[in-house]
py3Dmol code that shows the C-alpha trace and the ligand (Angstrom):
import py3Dmol

protein = """\
ATOM      1  CA  MET A   1       5.806  -6.304  13.569  1.00  0.00           C
ATOM      2  CA  ASN A   2       5.888  -6.140   9.782  1.00  0.00           C
ATOM      3  CA  LEU A   3       2.448  -5.901   8.287  1.00  0.00           C
ATOM      4  CA  ILE A   4       1.388  -5.683   4.647  1.00  0.00           C
ATOM      5  CA  LEU A   5      -1.917  -4.067   3.736  1.00  0.00           C
ATOM      6  CA  LEU A   6      -2.967  -5.269   0.297  1.00  0.00           C
ATOM      7  CA  GLY A   7      -5.915  -4.005  -1.690  1.00  0.00           C
ATOM      8  CA  PRO A   8      -6.863  -1.940  -4.736  1.00  0.00           C
ATOM      9  CA  PRO A   9      -6.868   1.874  -4.837  1.00  0.00           C
ATOM     10  CA  GLY A  10      -9.669   3.113  -2.589  1.00  0.00           C
ATOM     11  CA  SER A  11      -9.865  -0.041  -0.472  1.00  0.00           C
ATOM     12  CA  GLY A  12      -9.002   1.865   2.704  1.00  0.00           C
ATOM     13  CA  LYS A  13      -5.310   1.021   3.107  1.00  0.00           C
ATOM     14  CA  GLY A  14      -4.413   4.632   3.932  1.00  0.00           C
ATOM     15  CA  THR A  15      -7.280   5.077   6.399  1.00  0.00           C
ATOM     16  CA  GLN A  16      -6.509   1.825   8.193  1.00  0.00           C
ATOM     17  CA  SER A  17      -2.785   2.617   8.231  1.00  0.00           C
ATOM     18  CA  GLU A  18      -3.624   5.841  10.087  1.00  0.00           C
ATOM     19  CA  PHE A  19      -5.582   3.833  12.642  1.00  0.00           C
ATOM     20  CA  ILE A  20      -2.673   1.393  13.155  1.00  0.00           C
ATOM     21  CA  VAL A  21      -0.118   4.200  13.428  1.00  0.00           C
ATOM     22  CA  LYS A  22      -2.209   5.907  16.117  1.00  0.00           C
ATOM     23  CA  LYS A  23      -3.020   2.791  18.091  1.00  0.00           C
ATOM     24  CA  TYR A  24       0.274   0.877  17.865  1.00  0.00           C
ATOM     25  CA  GLY A  25       2.886   3.515  17.020  1.00  0.00           C
ATOM     26  CA  TYR A  26       4.013   1.638  13.920  1.00  0.00           C
ATOM     27  CA  CYS A  27       5.299   3.602  10.959  1.00  0.00           C
ATOM     28  CA  GLN A  28       3.492   3.656   7.651  1.00  0.00           C
ATOM     29  CA  LEU A  29       5.614   2.992   4.594  1.00  0.00           C
ATOM     30  CA  SER A  30       3.402   4.117   1.731  1.00  0.00           C
ATOM     31  CA  THR A  31       5.279   4.108  -1.570  1.00  0.00           C
ATOM     32  CA  GLY A  32       2.497   6.259  -3.077  1.00  0.00           C
ATOM     33  CA  ASP A  33       2.990   8.942  -0.372  1.00  0.00           C
ATOM     34  CA  ILE A  34       6.781   8.767  -0.709  1.00  0.00           C
ATOM     35  CA  LEU A  35       6.543   9.220  -4.484  1.00  0.00           C
ATOM     36  CA  ARG A  36       3.993  12.062  -4.260  1.00  0.00           C
ATOM     37  CA  GLN A  37       6.271  13.807  -1.757  1.00  0.00           C
ATOM     38  CA  ALA A  38       9.213  13.405  -4.143  1.00  0.00           C
ATOM     39  CA  VAL A  39       7.141  14.956  -6.936  1.00  0.00           C
ATOM     40  CA  ALA A  40       6.032  17.838  -4.680  1.00  0.00           C
ATOM     41  CA  ASN A  41       9.661  18.492  -3.661  1.00  0.00           C
ATOM     42  CA  ASN A  42      10.851  18.216  -7.259  1.00  0.00           C
ATOM     43  CA  THR A  43      13.629  15.802  -6.284  1.00  0.00           C
ATOM     44  CA  SER A  44      15.482  13.762  -8.910  1.00  0.00           C
ATOM     45  CA  THR A  45      13.167  10.820  -8.116  1.00  0.00           C
ATOM     46  CA  GLY A  46      10.151  13.130  -8.339  1.00  0.00           C
ATOM     47  CA  ILE A  47      11.179  14.306 -11.794  1.00  0.00           C
ATOM     48  CA  ILE A  48      11.510  10.691 -12.994  1.00  0.00           C
ATOM     49  CA  VAL A  49       8.151   9.498 -11.613  1.00  0.00           C
ATOM     50  CA  LYS A  50       5.891  12.547 -12.090  1.00  0.00           C
ATOM     51  CA  ASP A  51       4.448  11.531 -15.473  1.00  0.00           C
ATOM     52  CA  ILE A  52       4.149   7.858 -14.505  1.00  0.00           C
ATOM     53  CA  LEU A  53       2.036   8.760 -11.452  1.00  0.00           C
ATOM     54  CA  ALA A  54      -0.137  11.111 -13.491  1.00  0.00           C
ATOM     55  CA  ILE A  55      -1.147   8.346 -15.914  1.00  0.00           C
ATOM     56  CA  GLY A  56      -1.570   5.696 -13.215  1.00  0.00           C
ATOM     57  CA  LYS A  57       1.145   3.293 -14.409  1.00  0.00           C
ATOM     58  CA  LEU A  58       3.537   1.548 -12.064  1.00  0.00           C
ATOM     59  CA  VAL A  59       6.943   3.000 -11.313  1.00  0.00           C
ATOM     60  CA  GLY A  60       9.771   0.573 -12.186  1.00  0.00           C
ATOM     61  CA  ASP A  61      10.537  -2.144  -9.661  1.00  0.00           C
ATOM     62  CA  GLU A  62      14.207  -1.207  -9.378  1.00  0.00           C
ATOM     63  CA  LEU A  63      13.495   2.353  -8.224  1.00  0.00           C
ATOM     64  CA  ILE A  64      10.735   1.272  -5.845  1.00  0.00           C
ATOM     65  CA  ILE A  65      12.924  -1.397  -4.252  1.00  0.00           C
ATOM     66  CA  LYS A  66      15.771   1.103  -3.822  1.00  0.00           C
ATOM     67  CA  ILE A  67      13.387   3.564  -2.105  1.00  0.00           C
ATOM     68  CA  MET A  68      12.079   0.825   0.180  1.00  0.00           C
ATOM     69  CA  GLU A  69      15.585  -0.339   1.040  1.00  0.00           C
ATOM     70  CA  GLU A  70      16.483   3.174   2.241  1.00  0.00           C
ATOM     71  CA  LYS A  71      13.237   3.643   4.154  1.00  0.00           C
ATOM     72  CA  LEU A  72      13.441   0.273   5.846  1.00  0.00           C
ATOM     73  CA  SER A  73      16.858   0.953   7.290  1.00  0.00           C
ATOM     74  CA  GLU A  74      15.546   4.263   8.709  1.00  0.00           C
ATOM     75  CA  THR A  75      12.795   2.458  10.615  1.00  0.00           C
ATOM     76  CA  GLN A  76      14.900  -0.146  12.442  1.00  0.00           C
ATOM     77  CA  SER A  77      14.007   1.263  15.867  1.00  0.00           C
ATOM     78  CA  MET A  78      10.244   1.397  15.261  1.00  0.00           C
ATOM     79  CA  PRO A  79       7.938  -1.144  16.950  1.00  0.00           C
ATOM     80  CA  GLY A  80       6.405  -2.013  13.596  1.00  0.00           C
ATOM     81  CA  ARG A  81       6.062  -1.157   9.923  1.00  0.00           C
ATOM     82  CA  ILE A  82       2.968  -1.065   7.734  1.00  0.00           C
ATOM     83  CA  PHE A  83       3.651  -1.640   4.051  1.00  0.00           C
ATOM     84  CA  ASP A  84       0.948   0.254   2.195  1.00  0.00           C
ATOM     85  CA  GLY A  85       0.912   0.148  -1.617  1.00  0.00           C
ATOM     86  CA  PHE A  86       4.031  -2.014  -1.602  1.00  0.00           C
ATOM     87  CA  PRO A  87       4.632  -4.660  -2.824  1.00  0.00           C
ATOM     88  CA  ARG A  88       2.708  -4.275  -6.076  1.00  0.00           C
ATOM     89  CA  THR A  89       4.483  -6.865  -8.225  1.00  0.00           C
ATOM     90  CA  ILE A  90       5.802 -10.357  -7.581  1.00  0.00           C
ATOM     91  CA  LEU A  91       9.348  -9.053  -7.961  1.00  0.00           C
ATOM     92  CA  GLN A  92       8.680  -6.439  -5.263  1.00  0.00           C
ATOM     93  CA  ALA A  93       7.165  -9.120  -3.019  1.00  0.00           C
ATOM     94  CA  LYS A  94      10.256 -11.295  -3.346  1.00  0.00           C
ATOM     95  CA  SER A  95      12.547  -8.302  -2.825  1.00  0.00           C
ATOM     96  CA  LEU A  96      10.674  -7.384   0.342  1.00  0.00           C
ATOM     97  CA  GLU A  97      11.369 -10.832   1.783  1.00  0.00           C
ATOM     98  CA  ASP A  98      15.016 -10.389   0.926  1.00  0.00           C
ATOM     99  CA  LEU A  99      15.163  -6.866   2.396  1.00  0.00           C
ATOM    100  CA  LEU A 100      13.503  -7.971   5.614  1.00  0.00           C
ATOM    101  CA  HIS A 101      15.830 -10.935   5.897  1.00  0.00           C
ATOM    102  CA  ARG A 102      18.877  -8.696   5.454  1.00  0.00           C
ATOM    103  CA  ASN A 103      17.544  -6.455   8.245  1.00  0.00           C
ATOM    104  CA  GLN A 104      16.940  -9.444  10.540  1.00  0.00           C
ATOM    105  CA  MET A 105      13.191  -8.986  10.206  1.00  0.00           C
ATOM    106  CA  LYS A 106      10.333 -11.123   8.918  1.00  0.00           C
ATOM    107  CA  LEU A 107       6.825 -10.753   7.568  1.00  0.00           C
ATOM    108  CA  ASP A 108       4.364 -11.092  10.426  1.00  0.00           C
ATOM    109  CA  LEU A 109       0.954 -10.264   9.045  1.00  0.00           C
ATOM    110  CA  ILE A 110      -0.549  -9.970   5.558  1.00  0.00           C
ATOM    111  CA  ILE A 111      -4.004  -8.462   5.252  1.00  0.00           C
ATOM    112  CA  GLU A 112      -6.055  -8.054   2.105  1.00  0.00           C
ATOM    113  CA  LEU A 113      -8.850  -5.471   2.091  1.00  0.00           C
ATOM    114  CA  SER A 114     -11.344  -6.557  -0.542  1.00  0.00           C
ATOM    115  CA  VAL A 115     -13.821  -4.130  -2.086  1.00  0.00           C
ATOM    116  CA  ASP A 116     -16.054  -4.470  -5.170  1.00  0.00           C
ATOM    117  CA  GLU A 117     -14.894  -2.450  -8.148  1.00  0.00           C
ATOM    118  CA  ASN A 118     -18.030  -0.285  -8.484  1.00  0.00           C
ATOM    119  CA  ILE A 119     -17.684   0.765  -4.837  1.00  0.00           C
ATOM    120  CA  LEU A 120     -14.029   1.681  -5.401  1.00  0.00           C
ATOM    121  CA  ILE A 121     -14.996   3.959  -8.265  1.00  0.00           C
ATOM    122  CA  ASP A 122     -17.617   5.709  -6.079  1.00  0.00           C
ATOM    123  CA  ARG A 123     -15.181   6.081  -3.192  1.00  0.00           C
ATOM    124  CA  ILE A 124     -12.391   7.559  -5.260  1.00  0.00           C
ATOM    125  CA  THR A 125     -14.711   9.922  -7.085  1.00  0.00           C
ATOM    126  CA  LYS A 126     -15.875  11.106  -3.656  1.00  0.00           C
ATOM    127  CA  ARG A 127     -12.270  11.381  -2.378  1.00  0.00           C
ATOM    128  CA  ALA A 128     -11.394  13.509  -5.407  1.00  0.00           C
ATOM    129  CA  SER A 129     -14.350  15.860  -4.881  1.00  0.00           C
ATOM    130  CA  GLU A 130     -13.833  16.271  -1.118  1.00  0.00           C
ATOM    131  CA  SER A 131     -10.070  16.428  -0.763  1.00  0.00           C
ATOM    132  CA  SER A 132      -8.208  19.732  -0.591  1.00  0.00           C
ATOM    133  CA  VAL A 133      -5.142  17.966  -2.017  1.00  0.00           C
ATOM    134  CA  ILE A 134      -5.604  17.387  -5.736  1.00  0.00           C
ATOM    135  CA  ARG A 135      -4.455  13.954  -6.862  1.00  0.00           C
ATOM    136  CA  GLU A 136      -4.120  13.955 -10.617  1.00  0.00           C
ATOM    137  CA  ASP A 137      -4.508  10.178 -10.631  1.00  0.00           C
ATOM    138  CA  ASP A 138      -7.934  10.267  -8.955  1.00  0.00           C
ATOM    139  CA  SER A 139      -9.665  11.156 -12.240  1.00  0.00           C
ATOM    140  CA  ILE A 140     -12.040   8.475 -13.481  1.00  0.00           C
ATOM    141  CA  GLN A 141      -9.933   7.558 -16.551  1.00  0.00           C
ATOM    142  CA  VAL A 142      -6.728   7.203 -14.549  1.00  0.00           C
ATOM    143  CA  LEU A 143      -8.544   5.329 -11.803  1.00  0.00           C
ATOM    144  CA  LYS A 144      -9.798   2.743 -14.307  1.00  0.00           C
ATOM    145  CA  LYS A 145      -6.234   2.337 -15.569  1.00  0.00           C
ATOM    146  CA  ARG A 146      -4.973   1.902 -11.968  1.00  0.00           C
ATOM    147  CA  LEU A 147      -7.630  -0.744 -11.343  1.00  0.00           C
ATOM    148  CA  ASP A 148      -6.654  -2.603 -14.536  1.00  0.00           C
ATOM    149  CA  ILE A 149      -3.022  -2.512 -13.498  1.00  0.00           C
ATOM    150  CA  TYR A 150      -3.977  -3.721 -10.035  1.00  0.00           C
ATOM    151  CA  ASN A 151      -5.850  -6.683 -11.527  1.00  0.00           C
ATOM    152  CA  VAL A 152      -3.015  -7.647 -13.859  1.00  0.00           C
ATOM    153  CA  GLU A 153       0.134  -6.830 -11.858  1.00  0.00           C
ATOM    154  CA  THR A 154      -0.843  -6.841  -8.206  1.00  0.00           C
ATOM    155  CA  LYS A 155      -3.579  -9.491  -7.905  1.00  0.00           C
ATOM    156  CA  PRO A 156      -1.035 -12.296  -8.546  1.00  0.00           C
ATOM    157  CA  ILE A 157       0.614 -11.275  -5.265  1.00  0.00           C
ATOM    158  CA  ILE A 158      -2.532 -12.338  -3.450  1.00  0.00           C
ATOM    159  CA  ASP A 159      -2.104 -15.867  -4.876  1.00  0.00           C
ATOM    160  CA  TYR A 160       1.594 -15.764  -4.060  1.00  0.00           C
ATOM    161  CA  TYR A 161       0.965 -14.836  -0.417  1.00  0.00           C
ATOM    162  CA  SER A 162      -1.946 -17.286  -0.119  1.00  0.00           C
ATOM    163  CA  SER A 163       0.315 -20.144  -1.081  1.00  0.00           C
ATOM    164  CA  HIS A 164       3.431 -19.089   0.860  1.00  0.00           C
ATOM    165  CA  TYR A 165       1.985 -17.381   3.954  1.00  0.00           C
ATOM    166  CA  GLN A 166      -1.279 -16.991   5.784  1.00  0.00           C
ATOM    167  CA  LEU A 167      -3.295 -14.288   4.038  1.00  0.00           C
ATOM    168  CA  HIS A 168      -6.050 -12.650   6.094  1.00  0.00           C
ATOM    169  CA  LYS A 169      -8.881 -11.331   3.979  1.00  0.00           C
ATOM    170  CA  ILE A 170     -11.081  -8.583   5.430  1.00  0.00           C
ATOM    171  CA  ASP A 171     -14.261  -7.273   3.844  1.00  0.00           C
ATOM    172  CA  GLY A 172     -13.283  -3.665   3.144  1.00  0.00           C
ATOM    173  CA  MET A 173     -16.920  -2.719   2.504  1.00  0.00           C
ATOM    174  CA  MET A 174     -17.736  -2.828   6.210  1.00  0.00           C
ATOM    175  CA  THR A 175     -17.593   0.436   8.149  1.00  0.00           C
ATOM    176  CA  VAL A 176     -14.148   1.914   8.799  1.00  0.00           C
ATOM    177  CA  ASP A 177     -14.472   1.070  12.505  1.00  0.00           C
ATOM    178  CA  ALA A 178     -15.502  -2.521  11.819  1.00  0.00           C
ATOM    179  CA  VAL A 179     -12.489  -3.018   9.541  1.00  0.00           C
ATOM    180  CA  SER A 180     -10.191  -1.435  12.167  1.00  0.00           C
ATOM    181  CA  LYS A 181     -11.579  -3.783  14.788  1.00  0.00           C
ATOM    182  CA  LYS A 182     -10.781  -6.837  12.643  1.00  0.00           C
ATOM    183  CA  ILE A 183      -7.261  -5.538  12.052  1.00  0.00           C
ATOM    184  CA  GLU A 184      -6.840  -4.905  15.777  1.00  0.00           C
ATOM    185  CA  VAL A 185      -7.800  -8.508  16.574  1.00  0.00           C
ATOM    186  CA  LEU A 186      -5.286  -9.805  14.030  1.00  0.00           C
ATOM    187  CA  ILE A 187      -2.456  -7.625  15.359  1.00  0.00           C
ATOM    188  CA  ASP A 188      -3.239  -8.451  18.986  1.00  0.00           C
ATOM    189  CA  SER A 189      -3.309 -12.171  18.308  1.00  0.00           C
ATOM    190  CA  ASN A 190      -0.094 -12.171  16.293  1.00  0.00           C
TER     191      ASN A 190
END
"""
ligand_1 = """\
23
AMP
P -0.973 4.753 -4.292
O -1.040 6.008 -3.485
O -0.442 3.591 -3.516
O -2.263 4.432 -5.003
O 0.126 5.008 -5.426
C -0.007 6.065 -6.366
C 0.869 5.792 -7.579
O 2.253 5.689 -7.181
C 0.596 4.474 -8.304
O -0.472 4.594 -9.224
C 1.932 4.231 -9.005
O 2.101 5.079 -10.110
C 2.924 4.679 -7.937
N 3.284 3.600 -6.995
C 3.015 3.548 -5.661
N 3.513 2.442 -5.096
C 4.103 1.748 -6.094
C 4.780 0.495 -6.157
N 4.930 -0.268 -5.060
N 5.252 0.086 -7.366
C 5.119 0.852 -8.467
N 4.475 2.038 -8.489
C 3.975 2.500 -7.317
"""
view = py3Dmol.view(width=600, height=400)
view.addModel(protein, "pdb")
view.setStyle({"model": 0}, {"cartoon": {"style": "trace"}})
view.addModel(ligand_1, "xyz")
view.setStyle({"model": 1}, {"stick": {}})
view.zoomTo()
view.show()
């Protein structure tokens, strides 16, 4: 099972990924987590991306695709993969198809979590105040930048998937459990 979770920052992709990992044993491939880990470990990738993450811009497609290529080959034996925060550009979306094809895999399920922008701002402000892990990019200025970038760079993917695949839209403003339930139904019926 190869599942993409699409949605803006704060739409619940991470929370729902956790649910899917627990329930189905799939692995979560979150490019944001991978990049933050690289920064924390001060790897060569971390050094390149640190400032980009801090200002909320997108890391270059080439680097992201290379990271995903490596990660994908490590997960061959897993029952499923959740792509969280990837793809974020049309080029990444097309590269993912190519990568999956080369690994004899296909895209099985594409889910969009939709949440109104004012709710996203509230959620992320809350996440920033409650979390013990400080995310530099959860400040209000950087968040607004990330939302702008989402609207310009990532929203077109939604149109791309709507016209080439079946895109399942879920109201991400429902309770966490209600969203999980909808996702569960989609996975079970796939
Ligand atoms: P996230 O945790 O998914 O919100 O990602 C945090 C930050 O990592 C983003 O604001 C980008 O700077 C970077 N990032 C994560 N995934 C990608 C991606 N697929 N393409 C480009 N940049 C990314």
